[in-house]
N, C-alpha and C positions, 0 to 999 in steps of 0.2 A: 542136741537139741534138745528145746523142753520140755514137757509135757503137752503144753499149748500149743507151740508151734506143731506136733506131733498132731494134734488135733486138727492145727488149719490144714497140714498137708494130707490126711486121711480126706476131710471135706473136699481139698479142691480134686483129688483125685476123683470122687464121685459125681462132684459138679463136671469135671472133663468129661467122664463117661456118659453122662446125662446130653452135656452139650454137643459130643462127636455124634450121638446117636441122633440128636434132635437135627443138628446140621446136615448131615448126610442122608437125612428121611426128609426134610421139610421143603428143600430150595426144589428137589427133583418132583416132590409131590404136587409143589405148586406149579411149577412148569408142566407136569403133565396134565393137572387139573384147570389151568389157566391158557396154555399155549406161550411160547416164549415172546411172542409180541405183548402179550396183555401182562406177562410177568416182567416185561421189560418199565412197567411204571412202579412195580413196588420197590426196586432201589433207588429211583430217584427220589421215592417219598423218605426213604431211610436216611437218603444223603441230605435230604431239605434239613432234619432233624441235629444233623451232624453240625451242619452250617450256624443254625439256630443256640445249638449247644456250647459254640464258640463264648456266649456272654455267660450262658447261665452254668454249666459247669466249670469254667474258669472260675466263678464265685464258690462253686462246693469244694475246686479244689484248695483255693486260697483260705478258706473257713477250715479244711480239714488241718494246714500246718498249725493255724494260730490256736485252733480248739483243742489241738491234741496236745499241744503243749501245754497249756494251759491244765487240762486232766490229768497229764501226766504230772505235773507240779502241784496236782491238790488246789487247783485254784479254781472253787466250782462257781463262785459265783461269776468268775471273769468268764470262764466256759458258757455260765447262763449267756452274760451278756454278747456272747460272739455268736452263739446259735441263733437266740432272739432276733438278734441283727440281720442274720443273714437270711432268716425267714423273711422280714419285712422287704428285704431287696428283692426276694425272690419274686413276692407278692406285686411289688410295685414293677419289674420286670415284664411280668407275664402282663399286667394291665398296659404297660407301655407296647406290646407287644400283639394284642389281639386287634389294632385298627391294622396293623400290617398283615395278620395272619388272614382278616376278611378279604384285604385289596390280592392277596396272593393267591386264594384258592378262586375268587371271583374270575381271576385273569390267568388261568393256569394253562389254557390253552396259547397264550402268548409267551410265557415262559419258557414252555416245554413242547416238544413237538410229540404231540399226543395225537392218536387216532379220535376221528371225531367218536366213533362207537362206543369208544371206550373213555371218553372226556365226563361223563356222568357220574361215571361207578370211581374215578379216578381223583374226581373232588370228593365224593364221600372219603377215601381211602386218606386223603393229604388232610381233610379236615380233623377225621380222629385220631388220626398219627400224631399231628400237632397238639392234640388237647392231650392227649395220653403221654406225650413229651414233658408237657408242663406238669403232669400229676406225678410223671417218675422222678422229678426234681425234689419234689416235697419229700418223697420216699427216699434219696439220696441224701437229703441233708440231716432223716432222722437215723441213717446207718453210719453217718460219720462216727457217731459214738461207740459204733462196733469195731469200725478201724482203728481208732483213735486208744481201746482198750487190746488190740489184736486178736479178737473174736472174729478172727476169718470165716472160723467155720458156720456161724450164726448168719454171716453174711451170703456163705454159699449156697445155703437155704432158702434167702430170698433169689438167687439167681435159680435156682434147681427151680422151685415155684414157678417164676417167671418162664421158665422154659416148655416147662410141662403144660400149664395153663394155655398157652399161644397155639402149641399144637393140637391137644384136645378140644378147645373151641374153634379151632379153624377148622377138623374136619366135622365137627357138628355141626357146623352152618353151611360146609360145601356137600354134608349128606341128608340135610332135611330141610336146606331153603334153596340157595343155589351158587354154583362157582362163580362167584362173582368178585372182583377186586375189591371193591367196596365192603366187603365184609370182614376184609383183612383188617383193615382199620380198625373196625369196631371190636375186633378181637382184641387189639391192643389197648384200646378204652377199657373194656371189661376186665384184662388181665392187671394193667396198672390200677386201677381201683382197687381190685383185690389186693394187689400188692400193697399198697398204699396203708389200707386197714391191718394189712399183716405186721408191716413195718413199727405202726406206731404201737402195736403190741407190745412188739419186742423190745423196743425203744424204751418203755415204760417200767416193764420188768428189768432191763440192764441197767439203767442210771439208779434206781433204787430212793428217787426222790432229791437226789443230789443236784442235777440238772433241771430246770428249770425253763419253760417257753413261753413267755408270758411278755408284754408291754411293758411291764414296769422294770422289765431287764433290758430295754433298749437303751443304747448308749452311744452316743455321737464318737467316742473315741474308738468305741471296738468296731464301728461302722467305716469308719476313716482307716483304720488298720487293715480291714478285711477289703478294702474298695481299692486301697492303694497297689496292694499284691494282685489286685484282680487283674487293674489295667493291663499290666504286664502279662497276664497270663493269657486274657484275651488275645493280645497281641499276638503271642506264639501259638495260638489255639488257631488264629486267621492263617498263618503262615502253613502251619500243618493242613489244615483243609486244603488248603492251595496248592499243597503237594501230592496228599494221599487219596482224596478224593473228586478232585477238579477234573479229573480224564473220563467219567462217567458222565457228568454234565456235558462236558465238550462232545463228547462221541454222541450222544444224543441229539444236540444241535445240529452238528454238521452230518450225521446220519440220520438214524432213527431208533424207535424204542428197541429194534430185534437187537442191533448192535450193541446198544448200552445194556439189553439184558443179558447178552451173552457174557459180555466185561462184566457184571456184577455177579454174574455166576460162579467164574473161573476165579474171579478176585474173593470170593466167600472163603476159599482154601487158605487164604491168607490171616482171614479171622479165624480161624479152625485152629490153624498153628498158634496164634497170639494165644488163643483159651487154652491150649495146651500148656504153652510153656507157662500163662500164667498159674500153672499148677506149685511150680516154683517161685517164681519171680512175685508174683505176689506177697511171699512170706516177709521178703526184705524189705518192704514199705514201710510196713509198721516198725520194723525192728530197727531201721535207719532212723526214725522219726523219733523212735523212744530214744535211741543211745543219743541222739543230737538233744535231745531235751534234757539231755543227763549231764549233759556237754563232756563224752566220751566219744573225743573226735579221731582216736586211734583206731577206734573200733568201726567207726562212719567208714573211714578211708579203706579199711581192711573189708569192710563188707561189699562194700561198692565194688572195688578193683576186682576181688576173686568173685564174685559173684556175677557181676556182669560178664567173666568169660565164663561160666558156667551156662548160663540164660544163655550166652550167643550158642553155642557148641550144641545145647539142647536144639535151638531152634535151627539151627545149622543143619544138623543130622534130620529133623523132621522135614525142612523143608528140600533138603538134597532129595531122600528117598522120592516125596511126592513129585517131585521135577521129573527122575530121572525112571518115573511111570506113569507120567503126565497122560499120554496118549491113552491107554488103557483104563485111566481113571474120568477123562473127559468122555468115551466112549460108553463106558457104563454109567456113568452119574448123568451126564447129560443126554446122550445120545450119538449115534454116529456120525450124523450130519455136521457136528459140531468140533469132530475132533481135529479139524483142520486149524481151528483157532489155538492148538495147543503152545504156540511162543507166547499168545497175550498171558497165557497162566504162569511161564517160568518166568517172564518178567515182572509181573507179580509177585511172583515168590521170592526168587532169590535175594530181596533187600530186607526180607522180614528178619533174618538172623540178627543184621546189624541195627535194625530198629528196636528188636527185644533187648540186644545186649546195652544200647543208649538209654532205655527206660531205666534201668539202674543206676546210672547215672543222673539220671533227671529225678531220681530221689532224693539224692545229696543236695543240688542245688534248689531245689524246691524247698527243703528243709529249712536251708541258710536263707530263705526269699531273694536269693540271686537269680532273678529273672530277667533284667534289662538287657545283657548282652546276647544271651540266647534268643530272646523273644524276637529284637530288633533282627538279627542275624536269620532268623527264620521266615521275618516277613517277606525278606530281600531276596532269599533264595527261593521263598515259595512266587514271589509276583515274575520274576525270570521264569522260573518254569513255567507260569500261567501264558505268560508273552511269546515264550518260545511254542509251545502247543498250541496255541491259536495262530500263529503265524504259517506253523506246520499244515493245519486243517485249512486255512486258506486256498492254498495251494493245492492242495490234495486233490479236489475235484471228485471226490468222492470216492476214491481211490482206498479202500480199507488197509492196503501197505503202508500208509501213512499213521493209522491206531498205532502200527509196531512201531515205527518211528519214534511217536509222539511217550509210548511207554517206556522204551530205550533210554531217552534224554531225561524223564521223569525220575526212572530208577537212578539214576546218576547223580542227580540231586538229590533223592531221599537220603542215600549213602551218606553225601556231605553233611547233610540237614540234621542225621541223627547220630550215628556214631562220632562222627569227625569232631562235627561241633560240640556233640554233652563232651567227649571226651577233652577238649580245647577249655571246657565252662569249669570242670569237674579238677584237672591239673593247674588250672588259675585258681580256684578257690583255694586249692589246700597248697599252693605253690608245690605242687606232685613233681620232683624232679625224674621221676623213672620212667618219662613221657616212650621212652622204646620202649615199656615193659607194654604200654597200652597199644602200639603199634603192631609189635608181636602177636598181642590178643587177635587183633585185627586177622592177622594172616592165618594165626591159627582157626578162627571162625571160618574164615573160606577156604583154607583145606579140606577142614570134615565139610563143608555144605560140596564141594567139588568132587570128595572121596564117595558122600552118599549117593549123589546123582550116578557118578560113573558106574557103582558096584550094582543100582539098580537098572541101570539101561544094558550093562552086561548081562545081570541076571534075565531081561525079558529077551535078550538076541538068542538064547539058547533053552531057555523055559517059558512056556504057553502062559500067558495071564490074559486071557481071553474071556476067563469068567469072572465072577463075583468071588467064589470060592477061593480059584487060583492067585488071585491079585492081594486077598488079603493072605494066603501064606505066603507071597512073595514078599508082603511090606513087610511083616515080622521078621522073617530069614535075613533078608538084606537090611532092615534095622537094627536086627540083634550082632550080627556081623560089622556094620558101621560103627556099633558103640563098642564094642570089644577093640577093633581097630582104633578107633580115637581113643579110647582110655589107654591104650599103652602106648601111642605113637604123638599125642599131642600135650598131656599133663603131666607135668613134673611129679618128683617122688612125693614130696609133701603132700601135693593136692589129690594126690591118686590116696594117700593115707586118710587125709580130712573124708574125703568121699566115703570111703570104706567105713569109716566110723560114723557116719550120717547114716549110712545103712543099716548099721550094728544098732542104730536108736532104735528103730524100729521093731527090731526083732523082740 
């Protein structure tokens, strides 16, 4: 590994530790302060951002591809045109979304099932959250330069600052003012304003005046190039959203904020696993894009196939251990009244390893700007999932068992859309003849997931994990055993040697 990759890895570890601490503390803190019903409004606000980000983050994703290739090839004027044109697009999108924001917040009680006593606070929460989201897009555009230069370490500084400020400001407002849902939105607004200022300072110091953002760099060709790719990224994001986050909306609509709050809380562990896996997987995105820019396609292919396996195995190990200990985790984290919802947690977690592994293949076909096929199929799969979920809920009669059925079906569609579809697109793009290897990798990931879950479950049968300290020890012990067994049983000899050489580079 290069020195910069080492720096990125270390900063990822630090960001992970901060993220895990914030995640384990922040959600139960909000539930204790607000109650599960009031907290149920918070995931809804965050999910709305994800739906709007279908348009805006699709733009930043498209820009990353064009901007990074130009920057790596030393075409600074071209890179300036892409960045300046994207700032114009983001501004226009914000202006177009403003009337929708006003209508949406004004009619919030018609869109969601929110109790009357929480409606006023919920409107403040959604208002500030939507404004914060638009501010974060400008920060993301500025930070694309860091991604293109493989400065993941500096990007992690931004992420750590965002996480820390969110927690500190929330505690301060709850202590000195009141424990109100509306303050969470204002905290996000204040945090994103500081992040935007910080990102601009980092951007100016990084580009050394080589890249400029100005009206003089606006360019029709650059604008159309970014927009043409953005269209298909948007289509794919629509399908993704329909698969991964639509369940919370549906549960809120057919049940209440209580059920959507519980589902949002147990779903958070999937986000924590993805954050943990990001320690490794985020290293490969810039490397794949740089290799593609230099037309080193054999390197791109080897990076994708092997590292997809590593990422999937790591996610399987983490998800499996948490699945095996899901009952005590829910009991200690949220409360014993919610332990019976552990099947929801299992269904939200077991798809994570396949989704994480597929993300590495997504780096490749986005570098190639090959998005039409995955985008269209993602929308089709997402639409089918949405239709089936709604039909189930229509016949539920308020029975929570149907939420379980909905999550089972959604998890099947998620695996189909993530690992299977991405593997197909990758193999088609490179005319990859060893499709059997991709299927074997799928089975290896599944094996590690089941092995880790089984080890955790058996451990819990013989040793008590009723207290937080006991649970931490159990996770460490089972995780280490599962890691050793996975290393010995799953990896080939040359893969073991490569992993060991990676580890030696840090010593």
